[in-house]
N, C-alpha and C positions, 0 to 999 in steps of 0.2 A: 506500258507497252501493250498493244493490241495482240490478240491471239486469234489464229484462224480457227474456224469451226472444225470440230472433230466428228468423225462418223464411227460410232461403235456398232459392231455386228452382233454383240451379245444381246440377248433379250431375256425378259422375265416371263416364263410361261404363265398365262393368265390363270389365276386361281391356285398356283403352286406356291402358296405362302400361307402363313398362319400366325396367330398370336394367342397366348393364354390371356385370360383376364388379368389385369394388374391389381394387386392387393396392397393396400397401405402397409408399410412396414410393421412388423410384429403382428401381422394378421394371419390369414389362413394358409399362406405359403411360406411362413417364416421357418418352418421345421425342415424344409427340403433343400438338399444340396443342389445348387443351381445348375451344375452341368449334368448331373445324373437325372434331375427332373426334366431338363431340356431334352435330353436324349429319350426319355420315356414319352414325352409329348410328341417328339418328332416321329418316333416309330408309329404312334397311333395316327398322327395326321398324314403321314405318307401312305399308310394303309388305306385311309379313307379316300385318298386321291388315286389309289391303285398305282402308286409309284414305288418300284422296287428299289431299295437302298443301293443295290449293286449297280444301278445306273450311274451313280456318282463316281467321278474320277478325280475329284478335288473337294476339299472342305475348308471352310474358314470359320473359326470360332472367335467370338468377341465377348469379353466381359471386363468389368472394371473393379470388381471386388473378389479377391482370391478366395478359393475354397480348398478343402483338403484334396490333395493330388492334382490340383489344377496345373501343376508343372507339366503334366502330360497333354494338356490342351486338346487341340483339334484331333490328333490321332486317337486319343481316348474316346472323345465324343463319337467319331465316325465308327469306331469299333463297337460302341454301345448300341448304335442304331442298326448294325448289321452290314457295315461297309468297311470291314476290317483290313482291306488292302489299300485304303485311301488315306493320304496324308494331307497336310496343309498347315498354315500358320495360325497362331493365336495372337490376336491383336487387342490393344487397349488404347483408346483415345477418349476416355471419359464419355461425355454425352454425345460426342461425334463418332463413337465407335460404330454405330449403325451404318452411317454413310461410308466410313473407312473400310469396313468389311465388305460392303457391296462393291466398292471400287476394286478391292483385292480380288474378288470373285470374277468381276468383269475383265480385269487385266490378265488373269490366267487364261481366260478363253480367247481374248484378243491376241495373246502371244502364241496360241496354238498348242499350249501345254495341257489344256483340258477342254472337254465338251459340255460337261454338266456339273455344276457346283452347288453344294449346299452352303448357304451363308446363314449362320445361326448365331444369335446373340442372347445372352442370359445374364441376369444379375440378381443377387439377393442382398439388398441393403440391410435387411434385418440381421441381427446377430453377426455383424461383420467381425473380421478377425482382429484380435488384439496382439500386436507383434512386439517382440523383444529383440533388439539388435545388440548382440554382445560386444563389449569393449573392455577387454582385460586391463587396458591402460587407463580406463576412466577412473574418476574419484572412487576409491574403495572397490575398484574392479567392477563397477556397475555400468551397464549399458544403457541404451535409450529405449523407450517404449512408445508405441503409437497405437491409437485406436483408429484403424484404417478408415472407417466411414466418418465418424464424428470429427476427428482431428482434421481431416482434409476438407470437410465442409467448412470448418471454422478458420482455416488458415491456408492461404496461398503463400508459400515461403518466399516468393519473390517480392511480396509487398513489405512486410506481411500484412494480409488482410483477409477477412471472411468473404465468401462469395457474394453475400448480400450487399457488400459495399460496392461491388462492380455495378449493381443495379442502381444504387443510390448515386454513384458518380455520374451515370448516364442520365438519370432523372434530373439531377441538379444542372448538368451542362445544357440540357435541352428543355428545361422548364416543364417537366412532366410531374403532375401532382397526384396526390392520393386519390382524390375523387375520380379523376380520369382513369386511373388504374382500376379502381373498383367497378367502373362502368364496363371495362373490358372483361373483368371476371364474370359479371352477371350475364353478359352477352355470350361468352364462351360456354357457360353452363347451360344456357338456353340452346346453343348449337348442339351440345352433347345430348341434350334431352331428345333431339331429333333422331339420334342414333338409337335411342331406346324405344322409339315408336314402333307400332305393329310388332310387339313382342321382340324388341331388339333386332329388327330385321337387318339394319345396317351392320351391326356387330357380327351377326351370324353369317355374313358373307365371307368372313375370314376367321371366325372364332367359334369353337365348338361350345355350345351352351345348351343346357346347364353343363358346367365344367366339373368333372369329378376330381376332387383333390385326393391324391393318394397318401397313404402312410409312408414313412421313410423307407420301409422295406418293399413298397409298391405291391403289396399283397392284398390290400383292401382299401376301400374308399373311406375317408374320415370326414369329408365335408363335400357339399355341392355349392358351387357359386353360380348365381343366375347372371352374373356380369361382373364388372369391376367392383372391387370391394373397398369400403372405407372412404367413399367420396364425400366431399363437403357440399351441402346444399345451402348456398348463400342467400341472404336477403339484403336489400338496400339498408335496412335498419341495423342488421347485424354487422355488416361491413363498416358502416359509419361509426359504430361504437368502438372499433378496433384502433389501437394506437400503433404508430410505427414501431417496428422492432428495434431499430437503431435510434438513439436519442437525436432529435433534430432531423430525422429522415422522413421518407415518404412511403416506404414499402412496409405494409402490414403483413401479418401471417395470412390474411385473406388474399393478398395480392401476389402470392407465390405458390408454387406447387409443393407437393409432399413426396418424400422418398417412398419407394414401392418395391415390390418383388414381381418377377415374371420373366417370360422369354418369348421370343418371336423369331421367325425364320423366313427366308426367301430363297427360292431356287433360281439360279441363273444358268442359261444354256446357250448354245449356238442356235441360230434361227431354226435349223432343221429339228433339233432336239426340243426346242421350245414348243413347236407345233405338236409334237408327239406327246408332250407332258401337259399341254394346256387343257383346262376344263372347257374351253371354248376356242377351238383352233381358228375361228374367224376373227378373234381379237388378238392384236399384237401389243405388247408392252415393250417399247423401245427405250433404250438408254440414250440420252442426248448429250448430257454434260455433267461434269463434276467441278466443284470449287472448294478451295481451302483458303482461309484468311486468318490473320491474327490482328487483334486490335491493340491499342495502347494499353499498357499495364493498368489493370483494375478497371477496365471498361469493356468487360466481356460481351454485353448485349450488342455492342457496335460491330462485332466481327461478322454478324449474319449478313450484313448488307454487301460488303465486298466479296464474301464467299458466294452469295447468290449471283452477283455480277459476273464472277468468273465462270460459274456454271452456265449462265445464259450465254456468255461469249463463246464457250465451247460448243454450245448448242446452235450458235448462229441465230439467236432469238433475243427478244426484248421483253421487258416487264409487260408491255401491252399485249404480248402474244399469249400470256398465261391465262388458262381457264380456271385453274385452282392453285392456291398457295396454301401450304401447310408449314407451320413453324414449330420448333421446340421453344416453349416459353416458360422457363423456370420462374420468370417474373413477368407480370403483365407489362412492365416497362418495355420488354423486348418487342412486343407487337406494336406498341405505340411508336417506338423509335423507328422500326422497320417501315411502318406506314408513312411516317413523315418524310423519310429519306427517299422512298420509292414512288410516292404518290398514290399508292394503293389504299383503298378504304379498308381500315382494319376490320370493319364489320363483315366484309366478304371473305376474309381469310379464315382458315380452319373450320370449314364445314364439318359437322358431325363431331366436333370436339378436338381436343389436343392435350398435350402433356400438362398444361396448366390445370386441367380438370382431372384427368385419369392417372396422373402421377408420373414418377420420375425414377424408374429402375435403371437409369443410366444407359448401359449398352443397348438393351432391346428397345429403348424409347424411340430412337430414330428409325429402327426397323418397322415398328408398328406404325409410325407416322407415314413412312413410305407406302406401306400396305394400304393405309386409309386413303392416301393420295391416289393410288391406282383405282381403288373402288369408287372414290368420289368422281374421278374422271370417267369411269365406265358408266356410272349412272347418268352422266351428262351426255353420253353418246360419244365420248372421246375428247381429245384435246391435249394441250401441253400443260404440264404441272411442275411445280417447284416445291421442294422441301429444303428448308435451311434451318440450322440450329446451332447454338453456341455450345461451348464446352469449357471445362476448366483450363486455365492458362490463357484465357482471353482469346481462344481460337473459335473457329466455326467451320463446318463443312456443309455443302449444299449439293443437291442433285436435281437435274431436270429430266423428266420422263415424258414420254408421249404414249397415249393410249389411242389406238386407231384400228382400222381394218387391216387384217393380215394380208 
């Protein structure tokens, strides 16, 4: 069924967004409570942009790995940044959380219930919680235990199957081999290298570098990051020496991303407030469309295509209209499948890098990707852009944005 184009009035003030560097799990950010850390970062970044936290009348928090007291969610976060009268939801949709929270912020403005929203996503895959579910009627009165991060990476209970199997299923169905996946990896790393040129000029458009890593009590600096931490530098020879992770499969450790820690945020506002909060009021960042889709069981990478199609339909646009495409690619298979289905050259996708390279902290991953999409469009002088990314449960979400003259 076709859908008519939708016109959103909410906008993203240009420059009113940020991301921390992403650090490979058990790295320099592993000791920090993800929500408290995200609030600490938000206060500093808002101050740099001369945005008073009291301007917010709504907040959306997204995460996928619980932390101590995360039950209090968005109200706790907003109180920590100095917006103690502001409420809002806490959302979790695995790696699609970044788009889901952005949609929630947009919807509140479209409904007239808010004018200025902080959409913040954070996660720490390091040191994830180990949960115990009591069951007094269980054998010996013993309950069930779960390692939140590792057990859920390893098992989708509907299958049951590990997430890597979803990539293998798509690779087998569409004839995507290991060598082709490794070619994508090398190209994506070369694209990310462009983000590091001129003293990381691209990253510094939205990331404060060097980044001061605080102690858990936030009273001193314990490390400084010059950029994303723990990234792999691949070579053709090194990749060729790797064996597939699953027996008889195609996906190697080199052909997939790595878990990480970090946070990222985007401000969403009415058109009037967006101009006031923008770093450059002459630039408008308009929301054009959203999409949600679910693929066949255990075929997660396939969900990105129908999600993108739905977002484009809402925007009243076509693939050919897009100036920039960014994707979440936990596996190189994702980009190859998306390119084959849409006709896009996979080499043109993901300028300046992507999650395949800089990591996978789940909820904030999509938020950073959207920020990079905005900046890539701005560097081109504007245009229409798409971000699409899959998530656990064989789902995906997508968003279409337009950067242009205000």
